[in-house]
C-alpha positions as CSV (number, residue, x, y, z in Angstrom):
1,X,119.7,95.3,100.5
2,X,121.2,91.5,100.4
3,X,124.1,92.2,98.2
4,X,125.7,89.5,96.6
5,X,124.2,88.9,93.5
6,X,126.9,86.7,91.9
7,X,125.6,84.2,94.7
8,X,122.0,84.8,94.2
9,X,122.8,86.6,97.7
10,X,123.4,83.3,100.0
11,X,123.7,84.4,103.2
12,X,127.5,83.6,104.8
13,X,128.6,83.3,108.1
14,X,129.4,87.6,107.9
15,X,126.3,88.6,106.6
16,X,124.4,86.6,108.9
17,X,126.1,88.9,111.6
18,X,125.2,92.0,109.7
19,X,121.5,91.1,109.4
20,X,121.5,91.0,112.8
21,X,123.1,93.9,113.6
22,X,121.6,96.3,110.9
23,X,118.1,96.3,112.5
24,X,119.4,97.9,115.7
25,X,121.3,100.2,113.5
26,X,118.0,101.2,111.8
27,X,115.9,101.6,114.6
28,X,118.7,104.0,116.3
29,X,117.7,106.4,113.3
30,X,115.5,108.7,114.4
31,X,114.4,109.7,111.3
32,X,113.5,106.5,109.7
33,X,110.0,105.4,109.7
34,X,109.8,102.1,107.3
35,X,112.2,99.9,105.6
36,X,112.2,98.0,102.2
37,X,113.9,94.8,102.3
38,X,114.8,93.0,99.1
39,X,117.7,91.2,96.7
40,X,120.0,92.9,94.8
41,X,120.2,91.1,91.1
42,X,117.9,88.4,89.9
43,X,117.2,86.7,93.3
44,X,116.2,87.8,96.9
45,X,117.8,85.3,98.5
46,X,119.0,81.6,97.8
47,X,119.5,80.8,101.2
48,X,122.5,79.9,103.4
49,X,125.8,79.9,101.7
50,X,127.2,77.0,100.7
51,X,130.8,76.6,103.1
52,X,128.1,77.8,105.8
53,X,126.5,74.9,105.5
54,X,129.5,72.2,105.0
55,X,130.7,74.0,108.3
56,X,128.0,73.6,110.0
57,X,128.4,69.8,109.3
58,X,132.0,69.3,110.5
59,X,132.2,72.0,112.9
60,X,130.0,71.4,115.7
61,X,130.6,74.7,117.7
62,X,130.4,76.7,114.5
63,X,127.0,74.7,114.2
64,X,126.1,75.9,117.8
65,X,127.2,79.8,117.4
66,X,125.4,79.3,113.8
67,X,121.8,77.9,115.4
68,X,122.1,80.6,118.2
69,X,122.4,83.1,115.5
70,X,119.3,81.7,113.8
71,X,117.1,82.5,117.0
72,X,118.7,86.3,117.5
73,X,117.8,86.7,113.9
74,X,114.6,85.9,114.3
75,X,114.1,87.6,117.8
76,X,115.5,91.0,116.6
77,X,113.3,91.1,113.4
78,X,110.0,90.3,115.9
79,X,111.4,93.2,117.9
80,X,112.2,95.4,115.3
81,X,109.7,98.8,116.0
82,X,109.5,100.1,112.2
83,X,107.4,98.5,109.6
84,X,109.3,96.7,107.2
85,X,108.2,95.7,103.4
86,X,109.8,92.9,101.7
87,X,110.3,93.3,97.8
88,X,110.4,89.6,96.9
89,X,112.2,90.1,93.5
90,X,113.4,86.6,92.6
91,X,113.5,83.2,94.2
92,X,113.4,83.4,98.1
93,X,114.6,79.9,99.5
94,X,115.3,78.3,102.7
95,X,116.8,81.3,105.0
96,X,115.5,83.7,102.0
97,X,112.1,82.6,102.4
98,X,112.0,82.8,106.1
99,X,113.7,86.3,106.0
100,X,110.9,87.3,103.5
101,X,107.7,85.9,105.7
102,X,109.0,87.9,108.7
103,X,108.9,91.3,107.2
104,X,105.7,92.6,107.9
105,X,103.9,93.3,104.4
106,X,105.3,91.0,101.5
107,X,105.3,92.1,97.8
108,X,106.4,89.5,95.5
109,X,107.2,89.7,92.0
110,X,105.5,88.0,88.8
111,X,108.8,86.1,88.3
112,X,109.5,85.0,91.7
113,X,109.2,82.3,93.6
114,X,109.0,81.0,97.5
115,X,110.5,77.3,98.9
116,X,111.0,76.0,102.0
117,X,113.9,74.3,101.4
118,X,115.2,72.7,105.1
119,X,113.7,69.3,105.0
120,X,115.2,68.5,101.1
121,X,118.2,68.6,102.4
122,X,118.2,66.9,105.6
123,X,117.6,69.3,108.3
124,X,114.8,70.3,110.3
125,X,112.7,73.5,109.5
126,X,113.8,75.3,112.6
127,X,112.7,78.5,112.9
128,X,110.4,80.0,110.1
129,X,108.8,76.9,108.7
130,X,107.4,75.5,111.7
131,X,107.0,78.6,113.7
132,X,105.2,80.9,111.2
133,X,103.8,79.3,108.3
134,X,101.1,77.7,111.0
135,X,99.9,81.7,111.5
136,X,99.6,81.9,108.1
137,X,97.5,79.0,106.9
138,X,96.0,75.8,107.4
139,X,98.5,73.6,109.1
140,X,98.1,70.7,106.6
141,X,98.9,72.9,103.9
142,X,102.1,74.4,106.0
143,X,103.2,70.7,106.4
144,X,102.9,69.9,102.5
145,X,105.1,72.6,101.7
146,X,107.7,72.5,104.6
147,X,108.1,68.6,104.0
148,X,108.2,68.5,100.5
149,X,110.1,71.9,99.6
150,X,108.0,72.7,96.2
151,X,108.8,75.9,94.9
152,X,105.7,78.4,95.6
153,X,104.9,80.4,92.5
154,X,103.8,84.3,93.4
155,X,100.4,83.7,92.7
156,X,100.4,80.8,95.1
157,X,102.0,82.5,98.0
158,X,99.3,85.5,97.8
159,X,96.6,82.9,98.1
160,X,98.5,80.9,100.7
161,X,99.0,84.1,103.2
162,X,102.4,84.2,102.7
163,X,102.7,87.6,100.4
164,X,100.3,90.3,100.4
165,X,100.5,90.4,96.5
166,X,102.3,90.3,93.0
167,X,103.7,93.0,91.8
168,X,105.2,93.4,87.5
169,X,108.6,92.7,88.2
170,X,109.5,96.0,86.9
171,X,107.9,98.0,89.1
172,X,108.7,96.2,92.1
173,X,111.0,98.4,93.9
174,X,109.0,101.7,92.6
175,X,105.7,100.0,94.4
176,X,107.5,98.5,97.4
177,X,108.9,102.0,98.5
178,X,105.6,104.0,97.6
179,X,103.9,101.2,100.2
180,X,106.8,102.2,102.5
181,X,105.8,105.7,102.3
182,X,102.4,105.1,103.0
183,X,103.6,103.4,106.1
184,X,106.0,106.0,107.3
185,X,103.3,108.8,106.5
186,X,101.1,107.3,109.3
187,X,101.3,108.4,112.7
188,X,104.7,106.8,114.1
189,X,103.7,105.8,117.7
190,X,100.1,104.0,116.1
191,X,102.4,102.0,113.6
192,X,105.0,100.7,115.9
193,X,102.8,99.8,118.8
194,X,100.6,98.1,116.5
195,X,103.2,96.1,114.6
196,X,104.4,95.0,118.0
197,X,100.9,93.7,119.1
198,X,100.6,91.4,115.9
199,X,103.9,90.4,116.5
200,X,103.0,88.8,119.9
201,X,101.0,86.1,118.4
202,X,104.3,84.9,116.4
203,X,106.8,85.5,119.4
204,X,104.1,83.8,121.7
205,X,104.1,80.7,119.0
206,X,108.2,81.0,118.9
207,X,108.1,80.2,122.7
208,X,106.4,77.2,122.0
209,X,108.1,75.5,119.3
210,X,111.4,77.2,118.2
211,X,113.6,76.5,121.1
212,X,112.7,72.5,120.1
213,X,112.8,73.1,116.5
214,X,116.1,74.8,116.4
215,X,117.9,71.9,118.7
216,X,116.3,69.3,116.0
217,X,117.9,71.0,113.4
218,X,121.3,71.4,115.2
219,X,121.1,68.0,115.7
220,X,119.8,66.9,111.9
221,X,123.3,68.9,110.8
222,X,125.0,65.9,111.5
223,X,123.3,63.5,110.1
224,X,124.5,61.1,107.3
225,X,121.9,62.5,104.9
226,X,123.0,65.6,105.7
227,X,127.0,65.0,105.2
228,X,126.1,63.4,101.9
229,X,124.4,66.6,100.9
230,X,127.5,68.8,102.1
231,X,129.5,66.5,100.3
232,X,127.9,66.9,96.7
233,X,127.9,70.6,97.3
234,X,131.5,70.7,98.0
235,X,132.3,68.6,95.2
236,X,130.1,70.8,93.0
237,X,131.7,74.2,94.4
238,X,134.9,72.8,93.4
239,X,134.1,72.2,90.2
240,X,132.9,75.6,89.4
241,X,135.8,77.4,91.1
242,X,137.7,75.0,89.1
243,X,135.7,76.5,85.7
244,X,136.5,80.1,86.7
């Protein structure tokens, strides 16, 4: 569970490291057969933490590590052997959106939405949007959603192929656990190797696209536009801290 509910589960650098590490820990558990990924509180994940965004803009070495970490997270999720069910309980934005659609099955609450927000803040969509989305829908529709960053309501997410089905918010977790249990009850080798075969399509797409797009995202973090966004976010964060 992404567990930073007071910040809508925005991912700090520490959380990003933990997200990369947890898949190896789960894979080493011989009793585990399936995983449910969800968010605490009212959001699935609102994306990257503001402080990390600002630091990426100002600190080139930190930015380089962050971009490398994005690739490592994608790789480890694609190679993770167990089936993963995403229970999207609230907004899944930016990194959060990419986490959700990197799972194997996606249940989304009727009150939730997705948004690929990179371009809107001046960043190249380096990982999920340009790599995964064209595998899930028409490339014209993927361009529209990624370039404009519009919110994608739950029903539209299913229609587009970004989620499997809409679930009432109150029963989302129970349905996700029940779905994971169905997967867990199937023959483990058949499930895991079938998942691996499916993910080969996504990994092949990543080989063609991701090195370029992540390098382009690295470059975009240093743009004037992104610097202005970082300054606005810093100012807003300072005001919110003062209120507290």
